[in-house]
Chimera marker file (.cmm) of the C-alpha trace (Angstrom):
<marker_set name="trace">
<marker id="1" x="-40.287" y="0.343" z="-15.694" r="1" g="1" b="0" radius="0.5"/>
<marker id="2" x="-39.152" y="1.713" z="-12.310" r="1" g="1" b="0" radius="0.5"/>
<marker id="3" x="-36.390" y="-0.909" z="-11.990" r="1" g="1" b="0" radius="0.5"/>
<marker id="4" x="-35.110" y="-0.022" z="-15.477" r="1" g="1" b="0" radius="0.5"/>
<marker id="5" x="-34.951" y="3.666" z="-14.525" r="1" g="1" b="0" radius="0.5"/>
<marker id="6" x="-33.063" y="2.899" z="-11.302" r="1" g="1" b="0" radius="0.5"/>
<marker id="7" x="-30.613" y="0.734" z="-13.230" r="1" g="1" b="0" radius="0.5"/>
<marker id="8" x="-30.066" y="3.420" z="-15.873" r="1" g="1" b="0" radius="0.5"/>
<marker id="9" x="-29.376" y="6.058" z="-13.168" r="1" g="1" b="0" radius="0.5"/>
<marker id="10" x="-26.919" y="3.659" z="-11.528" r="1" g="1" b="0" radius="0.5"/>
<marker id="11" x="-25.180" y="3.071" z="-14.862" r="1" g="1" b="0" radius="0.5"/>
<marker id="12" x="-25.188" y="6.789" z="-15.678" r="1" g="1" b="0" radius="0.5"/>
<marker id="13" x="-23.799" y="7.904" z="-12.310" r="1" g="1" b="0" radius="0.5"/>
<marker id="14" x="-21.485" y="5.064" z="-11.375" r="1" g="1" b="0" radius="0.5"/>
<marker id="15" x="-20.640" y="2.851" z="-14.330" r="1" g="1" b="0" radius="0.5"/>
<marker id="16" x="-20.112" y="5.258" z="-17.216" r="1" g="1" b="0" radius="0.5"/>
<marker id="17" x="-17.315" y="7.819" z="-17.268" r="1" g="1" b="0" radius="0.5"/>
<marker id="18" x="-18.363" y="11.403" z="-16.678" r="1" g="1" b="0" radius="0.5"/>
<marker id="19" x="-17.427" y="14.034" z="-19.227" r="1" g="1" b="0" radius="0.5"/>
<marker id="20" x="-14.739" y="16.585" z="-18.458" r="1" g="1" b="0" radius="0.5"/>
<marker id="21" x="-17.439" y="19.273" z="-18.500" r="1" g="1" b="0" radius="0.5"/>
<marker id="22" x="-19.445" y="17.430" z="-15.844" r="1" g="1" b="0" radius="0.5"/>
<marker id="23" x="-16.344" y="17.042" z="-13.703" r="1" g="1" b="0" radius="0.5"/>
<marker id="24" x="-15.454" y="20.716" z="-14.098" r="1" g="1" b="0" radius="0.5"/>
<marker id="25" x="-18.944" y="21.867" z="-13.119" r="1" g="1" b="0" radius="0.5"/>
<marker id="26" x="-19.014" y="19.547" z="-10.089" r="1" g="1" b="0" radius="0.5"/>
<marker id="27" x="-15.566" y="20.723" z="-8.935" r="1" g="1" b="0" radius="0.5"/>
<marker id="28" x="-16.668" y="24.350" z="-9.286" r="1" g="1" b="0" radius="0.5"/>
<marker id="29" x="-19.832" y="23.648" z="-7.270" r="1" g="1" b="0" radius="0.5"/>
<marker id="30" x="-17.901" y="21.835" z="-4.518" r="1" g="1" b="0" radius="0.5"/>
<marker id="31" x="-15.323" y="24.633" z="-4.347" r="1" g="1" b="0" radius="0.5"/>
<marker id="32" x="-18.059" y="27.284" z="-4.162" r="1" g="1" b="0" radius="0.5"/>
<marker id="33" x="-19.990" y="25.336" z="-1.524" r="1" g="1" b="0" radius="0.5"/>
<marker id="34" x="-16.837" y="24.981" z="0.557" r="1" g="1" b="0" radius="0.5"/>
<marker id="35" x="-16.174" y="28.723" z="0.473" r="1" g="1" b="0" radius="0.5"/>
<marker id="36" x="-19.790" y="29.511" z="1.354" r="1" g="1" b="0" radius="0.5"/>
<marker id="37" x="-19.930" y="26.929" z="4.165" r="1" g="1" b="0" radius="0.5"/>
<marker id="38" x="-16.561" y="27.577" z="5.788" r="1" g="1" b="0" radius="0.5"/>
<marker id="39" x="-15.377" y="30.969" z="4.578" r="1" g="1" b="0" radius="0.5"/>
<marker id="40" x="-12.139" y="29.321" z="3.492" r="1" g="1" b="0" radius="0.5"/>
<marker id="41" x="-10.776" y="28.339" z="0.108" r="1" g="1" b="0" radius="0.5"/>
<marker id="42" x="-10.174" y="24.745" z="-0.888" r="1" g="1" b="0" radius="0.5"/>
<marker id="43" x="-6.713" y="23.453" z="-0.026" r="1" g="1" b="0" radius="0.5"/>
<marker id="44" x="-5.088" y="20.064" z="0.408" r="1" g="1" b="0" radius="0.5"/>
<marker id="45" x="-1.353" y="20.214" z="1.032" r="1" g="1" b="0" radius="0.5"/>
<marker id="46" x="-1.438" y="22.507" z="4.056" r="1" g="1" b="0" radius="0.5"/>
<marker id="47" x="-2.516" y="19.523" z="6.136" r="1" g="1" b="0" radius="0.5"/>
<marker id="48" x="0.684" y="17.656" z="5.259" r="1" g="1" b="0" radius="0.5"/>
<marker id="49" x="2.698" y="20.252" z="7.175" r="1" g="1" b="0" radius="0.5"/>
<marker id="50" x="0.557" y="19.554" z="10.216" r="1" g="1" b="0" radius="0.5"/>
<marker id="51" x="0.756" y="15.764" z="9.810" r="1" g="1" b="0" radius="0.5"/>
<marker id="52" x="4.547" y="15.816" z="9.645" r="1" g="1" b="0" radius="0.5"/>
<marker id="53" x="4.716" y="18.214" z="12.562" r="1" g="1" b="0" radius="0.5"/>
<marker id="54" x="2.408" y="16.073" z="14.696" r="1" g="1" b="0" radius="0.5"/>
<marker id="55" x="4.552" y="13.016" z="13.965" r="1" g="1" b="0" radius="0.5"/>
<marker id="56" x="7.691" y="14.988" z="14.845" r="1" g="1" b="0" radius="0.5"/>
<marker id="57" x="6.013" y="16.188" z="18.032" r="1" g="1" b="0" radius="0.5"/>
<marker id="58" x="5.166" y="12.583" z="18.989" r="1" g="1" b="0" radius="0.5"/>
<marker id="59" x="8.902" y="11.823" z="18.849" r="1" g="1" b="0" radius="0.5"/>
<marker id="60" x="9.792" y="14.770" z="21.088" r="1" g="1" b="0" radius="0.5"/>
<marker id="61" x="10.241" y="17.506" z="18.503" r="1" g="1" b="0" radius="0.5"/>
<marker id="62" x="8.950" y="21.013" z="19.123" r="1" g="1" b="0" radius="0.5"/>
<marker id="63" x="7.460" y="22.266" z="15.849" r="1" g="1" b="0" radius="0.5"/>
<marker id="64" x="5.182" y="24.626" z="17.785" r="1" g="1" b="0" radius="0.5"/>
<marker id="65" x="8.289" y="26.796" z="18.267" r="1" g="1" b="0" radius="0.5"/>
<marker id="66" x="8.938" y="27.080" z="14.517" r="1" g="1" b="0" radius="0.5"/>
<marker id="67" x="8.608" y="30.521" z="12.979" r="1" g="1" b="0" radius="0.5"/>
<marker id="68" x="6.071" y="29.140" z="10.498" r="1" g="1" b="0" radius="0.5"/>
<marker id="69" x="3.608" y="28.218" z="13.225" r="1" g="1" b="0" radius="0.5"/>
<marker id="70" x="4.260" y="31.291" z="15.380" r="1" g="1" b="0" radius="0.5"/>
<marker id="71" x="4.137" y="33.990" z="12.710" r="1" g="1" b="0" radius="0.5"/>
<marker id="72" x="1.453" y="32.489" z="10.504" r="1" g="1" b="0" radius="0.5"/>
<marker id="73" x="-0.966" y="32.133" z="13.449" r="1" g="1" b="0" radius="0.5"/>
<marker id="74" x="-2.021" y="28.749" z="12.128" r="1" g="1" b="0" radius="0.5"/>
<marker id="75" x="-3.666" y="27.505" z="15.299" r="1" g="1" b="0" radius="0.5"/>
<marker id="76" x="-1.203" y="24.620" z="15.479" r="1" g="1" b="0" radius="0.5"/>
<marker id="77" x="-1.306" y="24.427" z="19.278" r="1" g="1" b="0" radius="0.5"/>
<marker id="78" x="-5.056" y="23.783" z="19.351" r="1" g="1" b="0" radius="0.5"/>
<marker id="79" x="-5.353" y="21.622" z="16.217" r="1" g="1" b="0" radius="0.5"/>
<marker id="80" x="-5.527" y="17.831" z="16.230" r="1" g="1" b="0" radius="0.5"/>
<marker id="81" x="-5.965" y="15.265" z="13.491" r="1" g="1" b="0" radius="0.5"/>
<marker id="82" x="-9.698" y="15.115" z="14.188" r="1" g="1" b="0" radius="0.5"/>
<marker id="83" x="-10.232" y="18.885" z="14.468" r="1" g="1" b="0" radius="0.5"/>
<marker id="84" x="-8.025" y="20.252" z="11.690" r="1" g="1" b="0" radius="0.5"/>
<marker id="85" x="-10.427" y="21.191" z="8.833" r="1" g="1" b="0" radius="0.5"/>
<marker id="86" x="-8.063" y="20.509" z="5.930" r="1" g="1" b="0" radius="0.5"/>
<marker id="87" x="-7.214" y="17.098" z="7.394" r="1" g="1" b="0" radius="0.5"/>
<marker id="88" x="-10.933" y="16.295" z="7.557" r="1" g="1" b="0" radius="0.5"/>
<marker id="89" x="-11.347" y="17.444" z="3.932" r="1" g="1" b="0" radius="0.5"/>
<marker id="90" x="-8.438" y="15.223" z="2.863" r="1" g="1" b="0" radius="0.5"/>
<marker id="91" x="-9.883" y="12.205" z="4.672" r="1" g="1" b="0" radius="0.5"/>
<marker id="92" x="-13.224" y="12.980" z="3.000" r="1" g="1" b="0" radius="0.5"/>
<marker id="93" x="-11.582" y="13.085" z="-0.438" r="1" g="1" b="0" radius="0.5"/>
<marker id="94" x="-9.912" y="9.723" z="0.153" r="1" g="1" b="0" radius="0.5"/>
<marker id="95" x="-13.055" y="8.086" z="1.548" r="1" g="1" b="0" radius="0.5"/>
<marker id="96" x="-15.205" y="9.616" z="-1.202" r="1" g="1" b="0" radius="0.5"/>
<marker id="97" x="-12.884" y="8.229" z="-3.874" r="1" g="1" b="0" radius="0.5"/>
<marker id="98" x="-12.967" y="4.804" z="-2.210" r="1" g="1" b="0" radius="0.5"/>
<marker id="99" x="-16.765" y="4.781" z="-1.933" r="1" g="1" b="0" radius="0.5"/>
<marker id="100" x="-17.198" y="5.859" z="-5.564" r="1" g="1" b="0" radius="0.5"/>
<marker id="101" x="-14.871" y="3.126" z="-6.812" r="1" g="1" b="0" radius="0.5"/>
<marker id="102" x="-16.584" y="0.513" z="-4.639" r="1" g="1" b="0" radius="0.5"/>
<marker id="103" x="-20.077" y="1.591" z="-5.775" r="1" g="1" b="0" radius="0.5"/>
<marker id="104" x="-18.960" y="1.420" z="-9.400" r="1" g="1" b="0" radius="0.5"/>
<marker id="105" x="-17.536" y="-2.080" z="-8.784" r="1" g="1" b="0" radius="0.5"/>
<marker id="106" x="-14.174" y="-0.855" z="-10.103" r="1" g="1" b="0" radius="0.5"/>
<marker id="107" x="-11.990" y="-1.505" z="-7.041" r="1" g="1" b="0" radius="0.5"/>
<marker id="108" x="-8.998" y="-3.669" z="-7.898" r="1" g="1" b="0" radius="0.5"/>
<marker id="109" x="-5.727" y="-4.415" z="-6.211" r="1" g="1" b="0" radius="0.5"/>
<marker id="110" x="-3.195" y="-4.481" z="-9.000" r="1" g="1" b="0" radius="0.5"/>
<marker id="111" x="0.109" y="-6.239" z="-9.012" r="1" g="1" b="0" radius="0.5"/>
<marker id="112" x="3.136" y="-3.988" z="-9.308" r="1" g="1" b="0" radius="0.5"/>
<marker id="113" x="4.641" y="-4.726" z="-12.699" r="1" g="1" b="0" radius="0.5"/>
<marker id="114" x="8.210" y="-3.613" z="-12.175" r="1" g="1" b="0" radius="0.5"/>
<marker id="115" x="10.637" y="-1.806" z="-9.911" r="1" g="1" b="0" radius="0.5"/>
<marker id="116" x="10.723" y="0.979" z="-12.491" r="1" g="1" b="0" radius="0.5"/>
<marker id="117" x="7.048" y="1.674" z="-11.766" r="1" g="1" b="0" radius="0.5"/>
<marker id="118" x="7.699" y="1.773" z="-8.024" r="1" g="1" b="0" radius="0.5"/>
<marker id="119" x="10.597" y="4.168" z="-8.591" r="1" g="1" b="0" radius="0.5"/>
<marker id="120" x="8.476" y="6.354" z="-10.886" r="1" g="1" b="0" radius="0.5"/>
<marker id="121" x="5.642" y="6.485" z="-8.339" r="1" g="1" b="0" radius="0.5"/>
<marker id="122" x="7.957" y="7.389" z="-5.454" r="1" g="1" b="0" radius="0.5"/>
<marker id="123" x="9.859" y="9.957" z="-7.526" r="1" g="1" b="0" radius="0.5"/>
<marker id="124" x="6.644" y="11.514" z="-8.814" r="1" g="1" b="0" radius="0.5"/>
<marker id="125" x="5.120" y="11.680" z="-5.346" r="1" g="1" b="0" radius="0.5"/>
<marker id="126" x="8.229" y="13.258" z="-3.866" r="1" g="1" b="0" radius="0.5"/>
<marker id="127" x="8.443" y="15.830" z="-6.652" r="1" g="1" b="0" radius="0.5"/>
<marker id="128" x="4.768" y="16.729" z="-6.257" r="1" g="1" b="0" radius="0.5"/>
<marker id="129" x="5.070" y="16.985" z="-2.474" r="1" g="1" b="0" radius="0.5"/>
<marker id="130" x="8.201" y="19.123" z="-2.515" r="1" g="1" b="0" radius="0.5"/>
<marker id="131" x="6.777" y="21.318" z="-5.267" r="1" g="1" b="0" radius="0.5"/>
<marker id="132" x="3.519" y="21.802" z="-3.400" r="1" g="1" b="0" radius="0.5"/>
<marker id="133" x="5.308" y="22.807" z="-0.205" r="1" g="1" b="0" radius="0.5"/>
<marker id="134" x="7.694" y="25.176" z="-2.003" r="1" g="1" b="0" radius="0.5"/>
<marker id="135" x="4.767" y="26.777" z="-3.833" r="1" g="1" b="0" radius="0.5"/>
<marker id="136" x="2.730" y="26.851" z="-0.587" r="1" g="1" b="0" radius="0.5"/>
<marker id="137" x="-0.039" y="24.945" z="-2.296" r="1" g="1" b="0" radius="0.5"/>
<marker id="138" x="-1.002" y="22.320" z="-4.821" r="1" g="1" b="0" radius="0.5"/>
<marker id="139" x="-3.176" y="22.308" z="-7.906" r="1" g="1" b="0" radius="0.5"/>
<marker id="140" x="-6.270" y="22.741" z="-5.741" r="1" g="1" b="0" radius="0.5"/>
<marker id="141" x="-5.151" y="25.952" z="-4.051" r="1" g="1" b="0" radius="0.5"/>
<marker id="142" x="-3.072" y="27.269" z="-6.929" r="1" g="1" b="0" radius="0.5"/>
<marker id="143" x="-5.653" y="26.505" z="-9.623" r="1" g="1" b="0" radius="0.5"/>
<marker id="144" x="-9.188" y="25.985" z="-8.313" r="1" g="1" b="0" radius="0.5"/>
<marker id="145" x="-8.885" y="28.893" z="-5.910" r="1" g="1" b="0" radius="0.5"/>
<marker id="146" x="-6.675" y="31.297" z="-7.847" r="1" g="1" b="0" radius="0.5"/>
<marker id="147" x="-8.184" y="31.085" z="-11.347" r="1" g="1" b="0" radius="0.5"/>
<marker id="148" x="-11.784" y="31.868" z="-10.312" r="1" g="1" b="0" radius="0.5"/>
<marker id="149" x="-10.386" y="34.781" z="-8.280" r="1" g="1" b="0" radius="0.5"/>
<marker id="150" x="-8.713" y="35.989" z="-11.512" r="1" g="1" b="0" radius="0.5"/>
<marker id="151" x="-5.309" y="35.905" z="-9.850" r="1" g="1" b="0" radius="0.5"/>
<marker id="152" x="-2.436" y="36.102" z="-12.325" r="1" g="1" b="0" radius="0.5"/>
<marker id="153" x="-0.463" y="33.419" z="-10.460" r="1" g="1" b="0" radius="0.5"/>
<marker id="154" x="-3.311" y="30.951" z="-11.017" r="1" g="1" b="0" radius="0.5"/>
<marker id="155" x="-3.189" y="31.389" z="-14.775" r="1" g="1" b="0" radius="0.5"/>
<marker id="156" x="0.606" y="31.104" z="-14.808" r="1" g="1" b="0" radius="0.5"/>
<marker id="157" x="0.293" y="27.976" z="-12.677" r="1" g="1" b="0" radius="0.5"/>
<marker id="158" x="-2.292" y="26.525" z="-15.096" r="1" g="1" b="0" radius="0.5"/>
<marker id="159" x="-0.037" y="27.010" z="-18.118" r="1" g="1" b="0" radius="0.5"/>
<marker id="160" x="2.989" y="25.497" z="-16.366" r="1" g="1" b="0" radius="0.5"/>
<marker id="161" x="0.897" y="22.717" z="-14.826" r="1" g="1" b="0" radius="0.5"/>
<marker id="162" x="-0.274" y="21.530" z="-18.244" r="1" g="1" b="0" radius="0.5"/>
<marker id="163" x="3.226" y="21.884" z="-19.699" r="1" g="1" b="0" radius="0.5"/>
<marker id="164" x="4.641" y="19.843" z="-16.802" r="1" g="1" b="0" radius="0.5"/>
<marker id="165" x="1.969" y="17.188" z="-17.249" r="1" g="1" b="0" radius="0.5"/>
<marker id="166" x="2.849" y="16.894" z="-20.935" r="1" g="1" b="0" radius="0.5"/>
<marker id="167" x="6.585" y="16.579" z="-20.213" r="1" g="1" b="0" radius="0.5"/>
<marker id="168" x="5.972" y="14.161" z="-17.334" r="1" g="1" b="0" radius="0.5"/>
<marker id="169" x="3.739" y="11.980" z="-19.498" r="1" g="1" b="0" radius="0.5"/>
<marker id="170" x="6.393" y="11.772" z="-22.200" r="1" g="1" b="0" radius="0.5"/>
<marker id="171" x="9.048" y="10.863" z="-19.607" r="1" g="1" b="0" radius="0.5"/>
<marker id="172" x="6.768" y="8.247" z="-18.080" r="1" g="1" b="0" radius="0.5"/>
<marker id="173" x="6.197" y="6.542" z="-21.415" r="1" g="1" b="0" radius="0.5"/>
<marker id="174" x="9.840" y="6.790" z="-22.477" r="1" g="1" b="0" radius="0.5"/>
<marker id="175" x="11.545" y="5.616" z="-19.278" r="1" g="1" b="0" radius="0.5"/>
<marker id="176" x="9.033" y="3.916" z="-17.009" r="1" g="1" b="0" radius="0.5"/>
<marker id="177" x="6.565" y="1.974" z="-19.156" r="1" g="1" b="0" radius="0.5"/>
<link id1="1" id2="2" r="1" g="1" b="0" radius="0.2"/>
<link id1="2" id2="3" r="1" g="1" b="0" radius="0.2"/>
<link id1="3" id2="4" r="1" g="1" b="0" radius="0.2"/>
<link id1="4" id2="5" r="1" g="1" b="0" radius="0.2"/>
<link id1="5" id2="6" r="1" g="1" b="0" radius="0.2"/>
<link id1="6" id2="7" r="1" g="1" b="0" radius="0.2"/>
<link id1="7" id2="8" r="1" g="1" b="0" radius="0.2"/>
<link id1="8" id2="9" r="1" g="1" b="0" radius="0.2"/>
<link id1="9" id2="10" r="1" g="1" b="0" radius="0.2"/>
<link id1="10" id2="11" r="1" g="1" b="0" radius="0.2"/>
<link id1="11" id2="12" r="1" g="1" b="0" radius="0.2"/>
<link id1="12" id2="13" r="1" g="1" b="0" radius="0.2"/>
<link id1="13" id2="14" r="1" g="1" b="0" radius="0.2"/>
<link id1="14" id2="15" r="1" g="1" b="0" radius="0.2"/>
<link id1="15" id2="16" r="1" g="1" b="0" radius="0.2"/>
<link id1="16" id2="17" r="1" g="1" b="0" radius="0.2"/>
<link id1="17" id2="18" r="1" g="1" b="0" radius="0.2"/>
<link id1="18" id2="19" r="1" g="1" b="0" radius="0.2"/>
<link id1="19" id2="20" r="1" g="1" b="0" radius="0.2"/>
<link id1="20" id2="21" r="1" g="1" b="0" radius="0.2"/>
<link id1="21" id2="22" r="1" g="1" b="0" radius="0.2"/>
<link id1="22" id2="23" r="1" g="1" b="0" radius="0.2"/>
<link id1="23" id2="24" r="1" g="1" b="0" radius="0.2"/>
<link id1="24" id2="25" r="1" g="1" b="0" radius="0.2"/>
<link id1="25" id2="26" r="1" g="1" b="0" radius="0.2"/>
<link id1="26" id2="27" r="1" g="1" b="0" radius="0.2"/>
<link id1="27" id2="28" r="1" g="1" b="0" radius="0.2"/>
<link id1="28" id2="29" r="1" g="1" b="0" radius="0.2"/>
<link id1="29" id2="30" r="1" g="1" b="0" radius="0.2"/>
<link id1="30" id2="31" r="1" g="1" b="0" radius="0.2"/>
<link id1="31" id2="32" r="1" g="1" b="0" radius="0.2"/>
<link id1="32" id2="33" r="1" g="1" b="0" radius="0.2"/>
<link id1="33" id2="34" r="1" g="1" b="0" radius="0.2"/>
<link id1="34" id2="35" r="1" g="1" b="0" radius="0.2"/>
<link id1="35" id2="36" r="1" g="1" b="0" radius="0.2"/>
<link id1="36" id2="37" r="1" g="1" b="0" radius="0.2"/>
<link id1="37" id2="38" r="1" g="1" b="0" radius="0.2"/>
<link id1="38" id2="39" r="1" g="1" b="0" radius="0.2"/>
<link id1="39" id2="40" r="1" g="1" b="0" radius="0.2"/>
<link id1="40" id2="41" r="1" g="1" b="0" radius="0.2"/>
<link id1="41" id2="42" r="1" g="1" b="0" radius="0.2"/>
<link id1="42" id2="43" r="1" g="1" b="0" radius="0.2"/>
<link id1="43" id2="44" r="1" g="1" b="0" radius="0.2"/>
<link id1="44" id2="45" r="1" g="1" b="0" radius="0.2"/>
<link id1="45" id2="46" r="1" g="1" b="0" radius="0.2"/>
<link id1="46" id2="47" r="1" g="1" b="0" radius="0.2"/>
<link id1="47" id2="48" r="1" g="1" b="0" radius="0.2"/>
<link id1="48" id2="49" r="1" g="1" b="0" radius="0.2"/>
<link id1="49" id2="50" r="1" g="1" b="0" radius="0.2"/>
<link id1="50" id2="51" r="1" g="1" b="0" radius="0.2"/>
<link id1="51" id2="52" r="1" g="1" b="0" radius="0.2"/>
<link id1="52" id2="53" r="1" g="1" b="0" radius="0.2"/>
<link id1="53" id2="54" r="1" g="1" b="0" radius="0.2"/>
<link id1="54" id2="55" r="1" g="1" b="0" radius="0.2"/>
<link id1="55" id2="56" r="1" g="1" b="0" radius="0.2"/>
<link id1="56" id2="57" r="1" g="1" b="0" radius="0.2"/>
<link id1="57" id2="58" r="1" g="1" b="0" radius="0.2"/>
<link id1="58" id2="59" r="1" g="1" b="0" radius="0.2"/>
<link id1="59" id2="60" r="1" g="1" b="0" radius="0.2"/>
<link id1="60" id2="61" r="1" g="1" b="0" radius="0.2"/>
<link id1="61" id2="62" r="1" g="1" b="0" radius="0.2"/>
<link id1="62" id2="63" r="1" g="1" b="0" radius="0.2"/>
<link id1="63" id2="64" r="1" g="1" b="0" radius="0.2"/>
<link id1="64" id2="65" r="1" g="1" b="0" radius="0.2"/>
<link id1="65" id2="66" r="1" g="1" b="0" radius="0.2"/>
<link id1="66" id2="67" r="1" g="1" b="0" radius="0.2"/>
<link id1="67" id2="68" r="1" g="1" b="0" radius="0.2"/>
<link id1="68" id2="69" r="1" g="1" b="0" radius="0.2"/>
<link id1="69" id2="70" r="1" g="1" b="0" radius="0.2"/>
<link id1="70" id2="71" r="1" g="1" b="0" radius="0.2"/>
<link id1="71" id2="72" r="1" g="1" b="0" radius="0.2"/>
<link id1="72" id2="73" r="1" g="1" b="0" radius="0.2"/>
<link id1="73" id2="74" r="1" g="1" b="0" radius="0.2"/>
<link id1="74" id2="75" r="1" g="1" b="0" radius="0.2"/>
<link id1="75" id2="76" r="1" g="1" b="0" radius="0.2"/>
<link id1="76" id2="77" r="1" g="1" b="0" radius="0.2"/>
<link id1="77" id2="78" r="1" g="1" b="0" radius="0.2"/>
<link id1="78" id2="79" r="1" g="1" b="0" radius="0.2"/>
<link id1="79" id2="80" r="1" g="1" b="0" radius="0.2"/>
<link id1="80" id2="81" r="1" g="1" b="0" radius="0.2"/>
<link id1="81" id2="82" r="1" g="1" b="0" radius="0.2"/>
<link id1="82" id2="83" r="1" g="1" b="0" radius="0.2"/>
<link id1="83" id2="84" r="1" g="1" b="0" radius="0.2"/>
<link id1="84" id2="85" r="1" g="1" b="0" radius="0.2"/>
<link id1="85" id2="86" r="1" g="1" b="0" radius="0.2"/>
<link id1="86" id2="87" r="1" g="1" b="0" radius="0.2"/>
<link id1="87" id2="88" r="1" g="1" b="0" radius="0.2"/>
<link id1="88" id2="89" r="1" g="1" b="0" radius="0.2"/>
<link id1="89" id2="90" r="1" g="1" b="0" radius="0.2"/>
<link id1="90" id2="91" r="1" g="1" b="0" radius="0.2"/>
<link id1="91" id2="92" r="1" g="1" b="0" radius="0.2"/>
<link id1="92" id2="93" r="1" g="1" b="0" radius="0.2"/>
<link id1="93" id2="94" r="1" g="1" b="0" radius="0.2"/>
<link id1="94" id2="95" r="1" g="1" b="0" radius="0.2"/>
<link id1="95" id2="96" r="1" g="1" b="0" radius="0.2"/>
<link id1="96" id2="97" r="1" g="1" b="0" radius="0.2"/>
<link id1="97" id2="98" r="1" g="1" b="0" radius="0.2"/>
<link id1="98" id2="99" r="1" g="1" b="0" radius="0.2"/>
<link id1="99" id2="100" r="1" g="1" b="0" radius="0.2"/>
<link id1="100" id2="101" r="1" g="1" b="0" radius="0.2"/>
<link id1="101" id2="102" r="1" g="1" b="0" radius="0.2"/>
<link id1="102" id2="103" r="1" g="1" b="0" radius="0.2"/>
<link id1="103" id2="104" r="1" g="1" b="0" radius="0.2"/>
<link id1="104" id2="105" r="1" g="1" b="0" radius="0.2"/>
<link id1="105" id2="106" r="1" g="1" b="0" radius="0.2"/>
<link id1="106" id2="107" r="1" g="1" b="0" radius="0.2"/>
<link id1="107" id2="108" r="1" g="1" b="0" radius="0.2"/>
<link id1="108" id2="109" r="1" g="1" b="0" radius="0.2"/>
<link id1="109" id2="110" r="1" g="1" b="0" radius="0.2"/>
<link id1="110" id2="111" r="1" g="1" b="0" radius="0.2"/>
<link id1="111" id2="112" r="1" g="1" b="0" radius="0.2"/>
<link id1="112" id2="113" r="1" g="1" b="0" radius="0.2"/>
<link id1="113" id2="114" r="1" g="1" b="0" radius="0.2"/>
<link id1="114" id2="115" r="1" g="1" b="0" radius="0.2"/>
<link id1="115" id2="116" r="1" g="1" b="0" radius="0.2"/>
<link id1="116" id2="117" r="1" g="1" b="0" radius="0.2"/>
<link id1="117" id2="118" r="1" g="1" b="0" radius="0.2"/>
<link id1="118" id2="119" r="1" g="1" b="0" radius="0.2"/>
<link id1="119" id2="120" r="1" g="1" b="0" radius="0.2"/>
<link id1="120" id2="121" r="1" g="1" b="0" radius="0.2"/>
<link id1="121" id2="122" r="1" g="1" b="0" radius="0.2"/>
<link id1="122" id2="123" r="1" g="1" b="0" radius="0.2"/>
<link id1="123" id2="124" r="1" g="1" b="0" radius="0.2"/>
<link id1="124" id2="125" r="1" g="1" b="0" radius="0.2"/>
<link id1="125" id2="126" r="1" g="1" b="0" radius="0.2"/>
<link id1="126" id2="127" r="1" g="1" b="0" radius="0.2"/>
<link id1="127" id2="128" r="1" g="1" b="0" radius="0.2"/>
<link id1="128" id2="129" r="1" g="1" b="0" radius="0.2"/>
<link id1="129" id2="130" r="1" g="1" b="0" radius="0.2"/>
<link id1="130" id2="131" r="1" g="1" b="0" radius="0.2"/>
<link id1="131" id2="132" r="1" g="1" b="0" radius="0.2"/>
<link id1="132" id2="133" r="1" g="1" b="0" radius="0.2"/>
<link id1="133" id2="134" r="1" g="1" b="0" radius="0.2"/>
<link id1="134" id2="135" r="1" g="1" b="0" radius="0.2"/>
<link id1="135" id2="136" r="1" g="1" b="0" radius="0.2"/>
<link id1="136" id2="137" r="1" g="1" b="0" radius="0.2"/>
<link id1="137" id2="138" r="1" g="1" b="0" radius="0.2"/>
<link id1="138" id2="139" r="1" g="1" b="0" radius="0.2"/>
<link id1="139" id2="140" r="1" g="1" b="0" radius="0.2"/>
<link id1="140" id2="141" r="1" g="1" b="0" radius="0.2"/>
<link id1="141" id2="142" r="1" g="1" b="0" radius="0.2"/>
<link id1="142" id2="143" r="1" g="1" b="0" radius="0.2"/>
<link id1="143" id2="144" r="1" g="1" b="0" radius="0.2"/>
<link id1="144" id2="145" r="1" g="1" b="0" radius="0.2"/>
<link id1="145" id2="146" r="1" g="1" b="0" radius="0.2"/>
<link id1="146" id2="147" r="1" g="1" b="0" radius="0.2"/>
<link id1="147" id2="148" r="1" g="1" b="0" radius="0.2"/>
<link id1="148" id2="149" r="1" g="1" b="0" radius="0.2"/>
<link id1="149" id2="150" r="1" g="1" b="0" radius="0.2"/>
<link id1="150" id2="151" r="1" g="1" b="0" radius="0.2"/>
<link id1="151" id2="152" r="1" g="1" b="0" radius="0.2"/>
<link id1="152" id2="153" r="1" g="1" b="0" radius="0.2"/>
<link id1="153" id2="154" r="1" g="1" b="0" radius="0.2"/>
<link id1="154" id2="155" r="1" g="1" b="0" radius="0.2"/>
<link id1="155" id2="156" r="1" g="1" b="0" radius="0.2"/>
<link id1="156" id2="157" r="1" g="1" b="0" radius="0.2"/>
<link id1="157" id2="158" r="1" g="1" b="0" radius="0.2"/>
<link id1="158" id2="159" r="1" g="1" b="0" radius="0.2"/>
<link id1="159" id2="160" r="1" g="1" b="0" radius="0.2"/>
<link id1="160" id2="161" r="1" g="1" b="0" radius="0.2"/>
<link id1="161" id2="162" r="1" g="1" b="0" radius="0.2"/>
<link id1="162" id2="163" r="1" g="1" b="0" radius="0.2"/>
<link id1="163" id2="164" r="1" g="1" b="0" radius="0.2"/>
<link id1="164" id2="165" r="1" g="1" b="0" radius="0.2"/>
<link id1="165" id2="166" r="1" g="1" b="0" radius="0.2"/>
<link id1="166" id2="167" r="1" g="1" b="0" radius="0.2"/>
<link id1="167" id2="168" r="1" g="1" b="0" radius="0.2"/>
<link id1="168" id2="169" r="1" g="1" b="0" radius="0.2"/>
<link id1="169" id2="170" r="1" g="1" b="0" radius="0.2"/>
<link id1="170" id2="171" r="1" g="1" b="0" radius="0.2"/>
<link id1="171" id2="172" r="1" g="1" b="0" radius="0.2"/>
<link id1="172" id2="173" r="1" g="1" b="0" radius="0.2"/>
<link id1="173" id2="174" r="1" g="1" b="0" radius="0.2"/>
<link id1="174" id2="175" r="1" g="1" b="0" radius="0.2"/>
<link id1="175" id2="176" r="1" g="1" b="0" radius="0.2"/>
<link id1="176" id2="177" r="1" g="1" b="0" radius="0.2"/>
</marker_set>
């Protein structure tokens, strides 16, 4: 009986898809826990500015002199890859996704089907990255932080985010599949 229960928990947690409601509740709990534990809201893309700046610095650039880092008091001078909190969160997200896929026995290396798919992936990634930097945040900061705070920009973002996803999906099917 005990082995059957363990197997059913394994299937329930790792093999079967979770409902959208379960995912929403878990994301809300993680976001709340993060705010309570760190005093900071959940963000992802801010770390990319640091990563690019650290790479530029390794090649002799001086991003520490940029207005962004001086006026925003970002702590750039004292931050490193291993001490920057958002970088650690991002690494945790990536490792958590990897562990969950491995535990569910769903990890697969897939063959790239066409150059069109490569182009679509690169174009989509670039558009998301540029958009996130222009907006000073991604869907995590602009949605999961702003909407619970009842910020108008979060609700506007949500409406445009879903509209963009619908348009992007149609384009993907029409031109890249």
